[in-house]
C-alpha positions as CSV (number, residue, x, y, z in Angstrom):
1,M,148.3,88.2,43.6
2,D,145.2,86.4,46.1
3,A,145.7,82.6,46.8
4,K,142.2,82.0,44.2
5,Q,144.0,83.3,41.3
6,R,147.6,81.8,42.1
7,Y,145.2,78.1,42.6
8,S,143.6,79.2,38.5
9,D,147.2,79.4,37.3
10,L,148.6,76.2,39.2
11,K,145.9,74.2,38.1
12,Q,146.9,75.9,34.1
13,L,150.5,75.3,34.7
14,L,150.5,71.8,36.0
15,T,148.0,71.0,33.4
16,E,150.2,72.0,30.5
17,H,153.2,70.4,32.2
18,S,151.6,66.9,32.7
19,H,150.4,67.0,29.4
20,N,154.0,68.2,28.0
21,Y,155.4,64.8,30.3
22,Y,152.6,62.5,29.4
23,V,151.2,63.6,26.0
24,L,154.4,64.9,24.5
25,D,157.1,63.3,25.7
26,N,158.8,66.4,25.8
27,P,158.8,67.5,29.5
28,Q,160.1,71.1,30.5
29,I,160.5,71.4,34.1
30,S,162.2,68.8,36.4
31,D,160.7,66.0,38.2
32,G,161.0,68.2,41.4
33,E,160.2,71.4,40.1
34,Y,156.9,69.8,39.0
35,D,156.7,67.9,42.6
36,R,156.7,71.7,44.2
37,L,153.8,72.7,42.0
38,F,151.9,69.7,43.3
39,Q,152.3,70.5,46.6
40,E,151.6,73.8,46.8
41,L,148.0,73.3,45.2
42,L,147.4,70.4,47.8
43,G,148.2,73.2,50.0
44,I,145.7,75.5,48.9
45,E,143.2,73.0,48.2
46,E,143.4,71.6,51.8
47,Q,143.3,74.8,53.0
48,Q,140.1,76.1,50.1
49,P,138.8,72.7,50.0
50,E,135.4,74.3,47.9
51,W,137.3,75.3,45.0
52,V,138.6,71.8,44.2
53,T,137.0,71.2,40.9
54,A,136.8,68.2,38.8
55,D,139.9,69.1,36.4
56,S,142.2,69.7,39.3
57,P,144.9,67.7,38.7
58,S,144.7,66.4,42.7
59,Q,142.2,64.4,41.1
60,R,143.4,61.5,39.3
61,V,144.2,59.6,42.6
62,G,141.2,57.5,42.3
63,G,137.7,58.0,44.2
64,E,135.9,56.1,46.4
65,A,134.6,52.5,45.5
66,L,131.8,50.8,44.0
67,D,129.9,48.5,44.8
68,S,129.3,48.3,41.0
69,F,129.7,49.4,37.6
70,E,126.6,51.6,36.4
71,Q,125.3,50.8,32.8
72,V,126.2,53.9,30.6
73,E,124.5,54.5,26.6
74,H,127.0,55.5,24.5
75,R,124.9,58.3,22.5
76,I,125.9,57.0,19.6
77,P,126.8,53.1,19.2
78,M,130.8,52.1,19.4
79,L,130.7,49.6,16.3
80,S,133.3,46.4,15.6
81,L,135.4,46.2,12.6
82,E,135.5,43.8,9.5
83,N,139.2,42.0,10.0
84,A,141.5,41.0,6.4
85,F,144.3,39.3,7.1
86,S,146.1,39.6,3.6
87,D,147.1,42.0,0.9
88,Q,143.6,40.2,-1.6
89,D,141.4,41.3,1.2
90,L,142.3,45.2,1.4
91,Y,142.4,45.5,-2.6
92,D,138.6,43.6,-2.0
93,F,137.7,45.8,1.1
94,E,138.6,49.0,-1.6
95,D,136.6,47.4,-4.7
96,R,133.7,46.8,-2.2
97,L,133.7,50.7,-1.5
98,K,134.4,51.4,-4.9
99,R,131.1,49.3,-6.3
100,Y,129.2,51.5,-3.2
101,L,130.1,54.8,-4.2
102,L,129.9,54.1,-7.9
103,L,133.3,55.2,-8.1
104,E,135.4,54.1,-11.6
105,D,139.0,55.7,-10.9
106,D,141.6,55.7,-7.5
107,S,140.0,59.0,-6.1
108,L,139.8,57.1,-2.7
109,T,142.6,58.2,0.4
110,Y,142.9,56.5,3.9
111,M,144.7,56.8,7.4
112,A,146.0,53.7,8.4
113,E,146.8,53.7,12.2
114,P,148.5,50.8,14.3
115,K,145.8,48.9,16.6
116,L,146.5,48.2,19.2
117,D,145.7,45.7,21.7
118,G,144.3,47.9,24.9
119,L,140.6,48.8,26.1
120,A,138.4,50.9,23.9
121,V,136.9,54.0,25.7
122,E,134.7,56.6,25.5
123,L,134.9,59.8,27.3
124,V,132.5,62.8,27.5
125,Y,134.0,66.4,27.8
126,E,131.4,69.5,28.4
127,N,132.7,72.9,28.4
128,G,136.4,70.8,28.0
129,I,135.8,69.3,31.2
130,L,136.0,65.0,31.5
131,I,132.1,64.4,32.8
132,Q,132.1,60.3,31.8
133,G,134.1,57.7,30.8
134,S,133.1,54.1,29.7
135,T,133.9,51.3,28.4
136,R,132.5,49.7,24.8
137,G,131.0,47.2,26.4
138,N,128.4,45.5,23.5
139,G,128.8,48.4,21.5
140,K,125.5,50.1,22.1
141,V,125.7,50.1,26.7
142,G,129.0,50.1,27.6
143,E,130.5,50.2,31.9
144,N,130.9,53.8,33.7
145,I,134.5,53.6,34.7
146,T,134.3,57.5,34.3
147,A,136.5,57.6,38.0
148,Q,139.1,54.8,36.2
149,L,140.2,56.3,33.8
150,R,140.8,60.1,35.4
151,T,143.6,58.2,37.1
152,I,145.3,57.5,33.9
153,P,147.7,60.8,33.1
154,S,147.3,61.2,29.6
155,I,143.8,61.2,29.5
156,P,143.2,65.3,29.8
157,L,141.2,66.3,32.6
158,R,140.7,69.4,31.0
159,L,141.0,70.7,27.2
160,L,143.4,72.9,26.1
161,Q,140.1,74.3,24.1
162,T,136.9,74.7,26.5
163,N,134.9,76.5,24.0
164,I,133.3,72.7,22.8
165,P,130.0,72.5,24.5
166,R,130.6,68.3,23.9
167,I,132.9,65.9,22.7
168,E,132.2,62.7,22.6
169,V,136.2,61.2,22.1
170,R,136.8,57.0,21.5
171,G,140.6,56.1,21.7
172,E,142.6,52.5,23.0
173,V,143.9,52.3,26.7
174,F,146.4,49.6,26.9
175,M,150.1,48.8,29.3
176,S,153.6,49.1,27.8
177,R,155.6,46.1,27.9
178,S,157.7,47.1,30.1
179,G,154.3,47.8,32.6
180,L,153.1,44.3,31.7
181,E,156.3,42.7,32.9
182,K,157.0,45.2,36.6
183,L,153.3,44.5,37.3
184,N,153.5,40.8,36.7
185,R,156.3,40.8,38.7
186,Q,154.7,42.7,42.0
187,R,151.7,40.0,41.4
188,A,154.4,37.1,40.9
189,E,155.7,38.3,44.4
190,A,152.6,38.3,46.0
191,G,151.4,35.1,44.9
192,E,148.7,36.3,42.9
193,D,148.1,35.2,38.7
194,L,150.1,36.0,36.2
195,F,147.9,38.7,33.8
196,A,148.7,36.8,30.2
197,N,149.3,39.9,28.1
198,P,149.0,43.7,28.4
199,R,145.2,43.8,27.1
200,N,144.0,41.8,30.1
201,A,146.3,43.7,32.5
202,A,144.4,47.1,30.9
203,A,141.1,45.8,31.0
204,G,141.6,44.3,34.1
205,S,143.4,47.2,35.5
206,L,139.8,48.7,34.3
207,R,137.2,47.4,36.0
208,Q,138.6,47.5,39.4
209,L,135.7,48.8,41.6
210,D,138.5,50.5,43.7
211,P,139.6,53.6,41.4
212,A,143.0,53.6,43.7
213,I,144.3,50.2,43.0
214,T,143.5,51.5,38.8
215,A,145.5,54.3,39.7
216,K,148.8,52.2,40.5
217,R,148.7,50.6,37.2
218,P,150.8,51.4,34.2
219,L,147.9,52.5,32.4
220,E,148.0,55.1,29.0
221,F,146.1,56.4,26.2
222,F,145.7,57.2,22.3
223,V,142.9,58.8,20.9
224,Y,141.3,57.6,17.8
225,A,138.2,58.8,16.9
226,V,135.2,60.9,17.8
227,S,131.8,59.8,18.3
228,D,130.3,62.6,15.7
229,P,132.7,63.2,13.0
230,Q,130.5,65.8,10.9
231,A,130.0,67.5,14.5
232,S,133.7,67.8,14.9
233,G,133.8,70.7,12.4
234,C,136.7,68.7,11.0
235,T,136.7,67.3,7.1
236,S,139.0,64.5,7.3
237,Q,140.1,61.9,9.6
238,Q,143.5,63.3,9.2
239,E,142.0,67.0,9.5
240,L,140.7,65.1,12.8
241,F,143.7,64.0,14.3
242,I,145.7,67.0,14.4
243,F,142.3,68.8,16.0
244,L,142.7,66.3,18.7
245,A,145.9,66.8,19.1
246,E,145.4,70.6,19.6
247,L,142.5,70.0,22.6
248,G,145.4,67.8,24.6
249,F,145.0,64.2,23.7
250,P,147.8,61.7,22.4
251,V,147.8,60.5,19.0
252,N,150.1,57.6,17.8
253,K,153.1,59.2,15.8
254,H,152.8,55.9,13.5
255,I,149.6,56.6,11.8
256,R,149.9,57.5,8.8
257,F,148.2,59.0,5.2
258,C,147.9,56.8,2.4
259,A,146.9,58.2,-1.1
260,E,145.9,54.9,-2.4
261,I,145.6,51.1,-0.8
262,K,148.6,50.1,-2.0
263,S,150.4,53.4,0.6
264,A,148.2,50.9,3.0
265,I,149.1,47.6,2.1
266,T,153.3,49.0,2.3
267,R,152.2,50.5,6.2
268,F,151.0,47.3,6.8
269,A,154.2,45.4,6.1
270,E,156.0,48.6,8.0
271,L,154.3,47.6,10.8
272,A,155.2,44.5,10.7
273,T,158.2,44.8,10.9
274,L,158.6,47.9,13.2
275,R,155.5,46.5,16.2
276,H,158.6,44.4,18.0
277,D,160.7,47.9,18.7
278,L,157.5,49.3,19.9
279,S,156.9,50.4,23.4
280,Y,153.4,48.3,23.9
281,E,151.6,46.0,22.2
282,I,150.3,46.0,18.3
283,D,148.0,43.1,16.7
284,G,147.5,45.1,13.4
285,M,145.6,48.4,11.7
286,V,143.1,49.6,11.0
287,V,142.5,51.0,7.4
288,K,139.6,53.6,7.5
289,V,138.6,56.0,4.7
290,D,139.8,59.6,5.3
291,D,137.4,61.6,3.7
292,F,134.3,62.3,6.3
293,S,131.7,62.9,3.7
294,L,132.5,59.7,2.1
295,Q,132.6,57.1,5.4
296,N,128.6,59.5,5.6
297,R,127.7,58.3,2.4
298,L,129.1,54.9,3.0
299,G,127.2,54.7,6.2
300,V,127.3,51.4,8.6
301,K,126.3,47.8,8.6
302,A,124.9,45.7,11.5
303,R,127.7,46.2,12.9
304,A,130.4,47.5,11.3
305,P,131.2,50.8,9.5
306,R,131.8,50.1,5.4
307,W,134.5,52.5,5.6
308,A,137.1,50.9,7.9
309,I,138.7,47.5,8.3
310,A,141.2,46.1,10.6
311,C,144.4,44.0,9.4
312,K,145.2,41.2,11.7
313,F,149.3,40.3,11.9
314,P,149.8,36.6,11.8
315,A,150.1,35.5,15.3
316,I,153.9,34.7,16.5
317,Q,154.4,31.2,16.8
318,A,157.5,28.9,16.9
319,T,158.1,25.5,17.8
320,T,161.4,24.4,20.2
321,T,161.5,21.9,22.6
322,I,161.6,21.6,26.5
323,N,165.8,20.8,27.3
324,E,165.2,21.1,31.4
325,V,163.0,22.6,33.8
326,V,164.8,24.4,36.6
327,F,162.5,26.1,39.7
328,Q,163.2,29.8,40.9
329,V,161.9,30.7,44.7
330,G,160.6,33.9,45.2
331,R,160.6,36.6,47.7
332,T,156.8,35.2,49.4
333,G,158.4,31.4,48.7
334,A,156.1,30.9,45.3
335,V,158.3,28.0,43.9
336,T,158.1,28.7,39.8
337,P,158.5,26.2,37.3
338,V,161.0,27.6,34.1
339,A,160.8,26.0,31.1
340,I,164.7,26.0,29.5
341,L,163.9,26.2,25.7
342,E,166.5,25.3,22.3
343,P,167.1,29.1,21.6
344,V,164.6,29.7,18.7
345,D,163.5,32.9,17.0
346,V,160.3,34.1,17.5
347,G,159.2,37.5,15.9
348,G,162.5,38.6,15.7
349,V,163.0,37.8,19.6
350,I,165.4,34.3,20.4
351,V,163.9,32.8,23.2
352,S,165.3,29.9,25.3
353,R,163.3,30.4,28.6
354,A,159.5,30.4,29.1
355,T,157.4,30.1,33.2
356,L,155.3,27.4,33.3
357,H,153.7,29.0,36.0
358,N,152.9,26.3,38.8
359,A,152.3,22.5,38.6
360,D,148.9,22.7,37.9
361,E,150.1,24.4,34.5
362,I,152.8,21.2,33.5
363,L,149.5,18.7,34.1
364,R,147.0,21.1,32.2
365,K,148.8,21.1,29.0
366,D,150.7,17.5,29.3
367,L,154.3,19.1,29.2
368,R,157.4,16.2,29.4
369,L,160.6,17.1,29.2
370,G,162.0,16.2,25.5
371,D,158.7,17.3,24.1
372,T,158.1,19.7,21.0
373,V,156.2,22.3,22.1
374,L,154.1,25.7,20.8
375,I,155.3,29.0,22.1
376,Q,154.1,32.3,21.2
377,R,154.7,36.0,22.3
378,A,151.4,37.1,20.2
379,G,150.4,39.6,23.1
380,D,152.4,38.6,25.1
381,V,155.3,40.0,26.8
382,I,157.0,37.0,28.5
383,P,157.4,34.0,25.9
384,E,154.1,31.6,26.7
385,I,153.8,27.3,25.6
386,V,150.8,27.3,24.0
387,K,150.8,23.1,24.0
388,A,153.4,20.3,23.6
389,L,153.2,18.3,20.2
390,P,152.6,14.8,21.4
391,E,152.6,13.3,17.4
392,K,156.6,14.2,17.8
393,R,157.2,12.4,20.8
394,D,159.8,10.2,20.3
395,G,160.1,8.2,23.6
396,E,162.4,9.6,25.1
397,V,160.5,12.3,27.4
398,K,160.1,12.3,30.6
399,S,157.8,13.6,32.9
400,I,158.0,17.1,34.8
401,P,158.2,16.0,38.7
402,F,157.4,19.0,40.8
403,P,160.5,18.6,44.0
404,D,158.8,18.0,47.2
405,F,161.7,19.9,48.8
406,C,163.1,23.5,48.3
407,P,165.7,24.0,45.2
408,V,167.9,26.3,47.3
409,C,167.0,25.4,50.8
410,S,165.9,21.2,50.9
411,H,163.0,22.3,53.5
412,P,159.9,20.3,52.5
413,L,157.9,22.3,50.0
414,Q,153.8,22.8,50.9
415,K,150.7,23.3,49.2
416,L,147.4,24.6,50.0
417,E,144.2,23.4,48.8
418,E,142.8,27.4,48.0
419,E,146.3,27.8,46.2
420,V,147.6,26.6,42.8
421,V,151.1,27.6,44.2
422,T,153.8,25.4,46.1
423,R,155.8,27.6,48.4
424,C,158.9,26.8,50.6
425,V,157.1,28.2,54.0
426,N,161.0,28.4,55.8
427,P,161.4,32.1,56.5
428,H,164.9,31.8,56.1
429,C,165.7,30.5,53.2
430,P,168.6,31.6,51.1
431,A,166.6,32.4,48.0
432,Q,163.2,34.0,49.8
433,R,166.3,36.1,52.3
434,Q,167.9,37.6,49.3
435,Q,164.5,38.7,47.3
436,T,163.5,40.0,50.7
437,M,166.4,42.4,50.5
438,V,166.3,43.1,46.8
439,H,162.4,44.3,47.8
440,F,162.7,46.1,50.9
441,C,165.9,48.4,49.2
442,S,163.6,48.7,46.2
443,K,160.8,51.8,45.1
444,A,158.2,49.3,46.0
445,G,160.3,49.3,49.5
446,L,162.6,51.7,51.3
447,D,163.9,53.0,47.7
448,I,167.8,53.4,49.6
449,E,169.9,55.0,47.2
450,G,172.7,52.6,45.5
451,L,171.2,50.0,46.7
452,G,169.6,48.7,43.4
453,K,168.6,44.9,42.6
454,K,172.2,44.0,40.7
455,S,174.1,45.7,43.9
456,V,171.9,44.1,46.5
457,E,172.5,40.3,44.6
458,Q,176.2,41.0,44.3
459,L,176.6,41.9,48.3
460,F,174.3,38.8,49.1
461,A,176.0,36.5,46.9
462,L,179.3,37.8,48.6
463,G,178.6,37.8,52.4
464,L,178.2,40.8,53.3
465,I,174.1,41.2,54.1
466,R,172.6,38.0,55.4
467,D,169.7,39.7,56.6
468,L,168.0,42.9,56.9
469,P,169.2,45.0,59.8
470,D,172.6,43.9,57.6
471,I,172.1,46.8,55.5
472,F,172.4,49.2,57.9
473,L,175.8,48.5,59.2
474,L,177.4,48.5,55.7
475,K,180.3,50.5,55.8
476,K,182.4,52.7,52.8
477,E,185.6,50.4,52.8
478,D,183.0,47.0,52.4
479,V,181.5,48.2,49.0
480,E,184.2,50.3,47.4
481,N,186.9,48.5,46.1
482,L,184.1,45.8,44.9
483,D,183.2,45.5,41.3
484,G,181.3,48.0,39.7
485,W,181.9,50.6,43.4
486,G,183.8,53.4,43.9
487,Q,184.0,55.7,46.3
488,K,181.5,58.2,45.3
489,S,179.0,55.1,44.9
490,A,179.7,53.9,48.3
491,E,179.3,57.1,49.2
492,N,175.9,57.7,47.8
493,M,174.9,54.1,49.4
494,L,175.4,55.5,53.0
495,R,173.6,58.8,52.3
496,G,170.6,56.5,51.1
497,I,171.1,53.8,54.2
498,A,171.1,57.1,56.7
499,A,168.1,58.8,54.9
500,A,166.5,55.1,55.3
501,K,166.9,54.8,58.9
502,T,163.8,57.1,59.8
503,P,161.1,55.8,57.6
504,P,157.2,55.9,57.7
505,L,155.9,53.2,59.2
506,A,153.4,52.3,57.3
507,R,156.5,52.1,54.3
508,F,158.4,49.9,56.7
509,L,155.9,47.3,57.0
510,A,155.3,47.4,53.4
511,A,158.9,46.8,52.9
512,L,159.5,43.6,55.2
513,G,157.6,42.1,52.5
514,I,155.2,40.2,54.9
515,R,151.9,38.1,52.6
516,Y,149.7,40.3,52.0
517,V,150.5,43.0,53.5
518,G,151.1,46.0,50.1
519,E,151.3,50.1,50.6
520,V,147.0,49.7,51.2
521,T,147.5,47.8,54.7
522,A,151.0,48.8,56.1
523,T,149.1,52.2,56.0
524,L,145.5,50.4,57.9
525,L,148.0,49.3,60.0
526,E,150.2,52.3,61.1
527,D,146.5,54.2,61.3
528,T,144.9,51.3,64.2
529,F,147.7,50.6,66.4
530,Q,150.3,54.2,66.3
531,S,153.4,51.7,67.5
532,L,155.2,48.8,66.4
533,E,156.1,47.5,70.2
534,K,151.9,47.1,69.6
535,L,151.8,45.3,66.4
536,L,155.1,43.0,67.1
537,Q,152.2,41.2,70.4
538,V,149.1,42.0,68.2
539,S,147.0,39.0,68.7
540,K,144.9,37.8,65.3
541,D,141.5,38.5,66.8
542,V,142.6,41.6,67.5
543,L,143.6,42.0,63.7
544,I,140.6,40.3,62.2
545,E,138.4,43.2,63.8
546,V,140.6,46.5,61.8
547,D,138.0,47.0,59.4
548,G,139.5,46.5,55.7
549,L,142.0,43.5,57.1
550,G,141.0,40.1,55.7
551,E,141.7,36.6,57.6
552,Q,144.1,35.3,55.0
553,A,146.6,39.0,56.1
554,A,145.4,38.9,60.3
555,A,146.8,35.1,60.4
556,S,150.3,36.4,57.8
557,I,150.9,39.3,59.8
558,V,150.5,37.2,63.5
559,E,152.8,34.4,62.5
560,Y,155.5,36.7,61.0
561,F,155.6,38.3,64.4
562,S,155.4,36.0,66.7
563,D,158.3,34.2,65.0
564,P,161.4,34.4,67.6
565,A,164.1,35.3,64.0
566,V,162.1,37.8,63.1
567,Q,161.9,39.2,66.7
568,K,165.4,38.6,67.3
569,M,165.5,41.1,63.8
570,F,163.8,43.9,65.4
571,S,166.5,44.1,68.3
572,Q,169.1,43.9,65.4
573,F,167.3,46.6,63.4
574,T,167.2,49.2,66.8
575,D,171.0,48.4,67.6
576,A,171.7,49.6,63.9
577,G,170.1,52.9,64.7
578,V,166.6,52.2,62.8
579,V,163.0,53.9,64.0
580,P,160.3,54.1,62.1
581,Q,158.8,57.1,62.4
582,I,154.7,57.2,63.9
583,A,152.3,60.2,62.3
584,E,151.0,62.2,64.8
585,K,147.4,61.2,65.6
586,K,145.0,63.7,67.2
587,T,143.9,62.6,70.9
588,E,141.4,66.0,71.5
589,N,137.7,66.1,70.9
590,Q,137.6,62.2,69.4
591,L,133.9,62.6,69.4
592,L,133.8,59.0,66.6
593,T,135.9,57.1,69.2
594,G,134.8,53.8,67.9
595,E,132.8,54.4,65.1
596,V,133.1,52.9,61.5
597,L,131.7,55.8,58.8
598,L,131.0,55.1,55.4
599,F,130.1,58.0,53.6
600,T,127.7,57.7,50.4
601,G,125.8,59.6,47.9
602,S,127.0,62.7,46.6
603,L,127.5,65.3,49.7
604,K,127.2,69.5,48.9
605,K,129.0,70.8,51.6
606,L,131.9,68.1,51.9
607,S,134.1,66.5,49.6
608,R,134.5,63.2,49.8
609,S,138.4,63.4,51.0
610,E,137.6,66.3,53.0
611,A,134.7,63.9,55.5
612,K,137.0,61.4,55.6
613,K,139.4,63.6,56.8
614,L,137.0,64.4,59.7
615,V,135.9,61.1,60.7
616,K,140.0,60.2,61.3
617,E,140.4,63.2,63.0
618,H,137.8,62.8,65.2
619,G,138.8,59.1,66.0
620,G,136.6,57.6,63.7
621,Q,137.3,54.9,61.1
622,I,136.3,54.7,57.5
623,A,134.5,51.6,55.7
624,S,135.2,50.7,52.2
625,G,131.3,49.0,52.3
626,I,128.1,48.3,54.2
627,T,129.9,45.9,56.6
628,K,129.2,43.8,60.0
629,K,131.7,46.4,61.7
630,L,130.5,49.9,60.0
631,T,128.1,51.5,62.8
632,C,126.8,54.9,60.6
633,L,126.1,55.3,57.3
634,V,126.4,59.1,56.1
635,V,124.2,60.2,53.1
636,G,124.2,63.0,50.3
637,E,121.8,62.9,47.5
638,K,121.0,60.2,45.6
639,P,122.9,57.8,47.7
640,G,122.0,54.5,45.7
641,S,122.0,50.6,46.6
642,K,123.8,51.3,50.5
643,L,121.3,53.7,51.6
644,K,118.6,50.1,51.6
645,K,121.3,47.8,52.4
646,A,122.2,50.3,55.6
647,E,118.9,50.2,56.7
648,E,118.0,46.0,56.4
649,K,120.8,45.8,58.2
650,G,120.1,48.2,60.8
651,K,122.4,50.8,60.7
652,K,122.6,54.4,61.9
653,I,121.9,57.1,59.3
654,L,122.6,60.2,59.0
655,T,122.5,63.3,56.4
656,E,125.6,65.3,55.9
657,D,123.6,68.5,58.0
658,E,123.8,65.5,60.8
659,F,127.2,64.4,60.8
660,L,127.8,68.4,61.0
661,D,126.3,68.5,63.6
662,L,127.5,66.0,65.6
663,L,130.8,67.4,65.0
664,S,130.0,70.5,65.9
665,I,130.7,72.3,62.8
666,S,128.0,74.7,61.5
667,S,129.3,76.4,58.8
668,V,130.9,74.4,56.0
669,K,130.8,75.6,52.0
670,E,127.8,78.4,53.1
């Protein structure tokens, strides 16, 4: 078999396995086998970049960051739905349908679909290939988020049937409860604002100008319609869902056919009970007339179709009292107030705690100890206090004093003017050290096998580890007799620790938990300095000159590495045999040393990733926008606003051919 045929087979194979995993929830191979096939695909694409197409499984990682979103006009408007709030509203809905259609019998049938609390999008496919994705926007015009939608694993880049000239599919992008919890934990540790609910998280993730950020967010997708049912070849909504599943789209398994409106009302009650057991949020149910010919006859009003209605669940709220407020210290020193509540049932879940976020939030909501408060879970993974009920105060309530000193280490707390978060700035605070060690060992850190969150907290509480280097000094006899441990788990831990002694430098830096230094910044530091020793001595002035590194991050890095305790810690790492590995960097043919380049427009001879790779191989850097550090803009076809901005700033402009000539590359993709 020749390489091109193998590449085609790999694309098909990986697409099928991805469909089995993300859409059918029925994986046919192990993760390790999938990874092996994926790496083989990447290897071929590296050797033959001209073979890479938009439907390749490799194209989900996100492309170039955008300056702004382009506007997209929907060929057929994406309409809103009228709402129903009671059984009677649904009976009235059917009465309106019958009057409009002049029906006297009960021949109307319906489809009942869970109404996901996410973001509506439209996907356009031509000859089976995803060519455009957009938000609903105002119904007529949305935003082009094609690059962002490509990163969602359950959205097919290539349909299982490619003999369809064009199809415009509509569905909902959403985030699961567990996905939101994980994302909010990460944001809390980074001192960032939390997403209030899954819908905000999904919308915020899709509206990231940098698709690489979207790719890291746990987004999912369910299909629910096509823009033009009459052109689909299907005669009903029920038939359409079967067809869409055959094309490779994920269809919600809780959709039901209803032979009469009473069945839809019964299904609504079932979903109201089931909603708490789902892995994602739903805020109601959509009822649609099943027959497409009847939908066509019913038509649409100004803003909504006549043939569909959204049944909304009542808000899940309850009242309880604030018994106490405790203050928790996170990895970055952020002090978070948490209300201890009189336990109360909220939509089938017993709630006894709710975050108060920060001091400003307590003041804004005028919350006090002993207050009767309204809490809710509607749309929220984490219970939220909506408001206090001051009319129920009896004179026993007290103000909630925010501490001046860390509740764990007693160090004075600090609140900067530009932040809403109050922090403990003592880097040796035990609470911060414990959370730092949890992060260091986690998947976001060095991913040390056998050292999960509970294990790290246990070892820290017992005094077996007090600082990061202690992790690498653990012995089998230290842990094998502890509660929850044994000989096998101790051996697994030791293997995990041994494997973590030679991590990539970027991963090691990200694992340390330096404020403002995540995976992207850590990689930037490795690429720029290529040495841990240089980073230990780097100045803020030097860091600020690194394109893509902000002043806050630069100040945080210098402060961290200049701390004597941190310097001592690195000596202990060395003594423990920890040696971060530096990625090899070519030194020959450094034609672009000192140059900072940016690519814009459509390149014809290079893929964007190939162009960036060439820059790095020749000693240059890649810019994220038209910044003062940019030295050269390379333009392809339709370069857009970046060309004008670069010209105004007097930047050097090269065509794609001139860029290749500069590197003495005469034929690429010819």
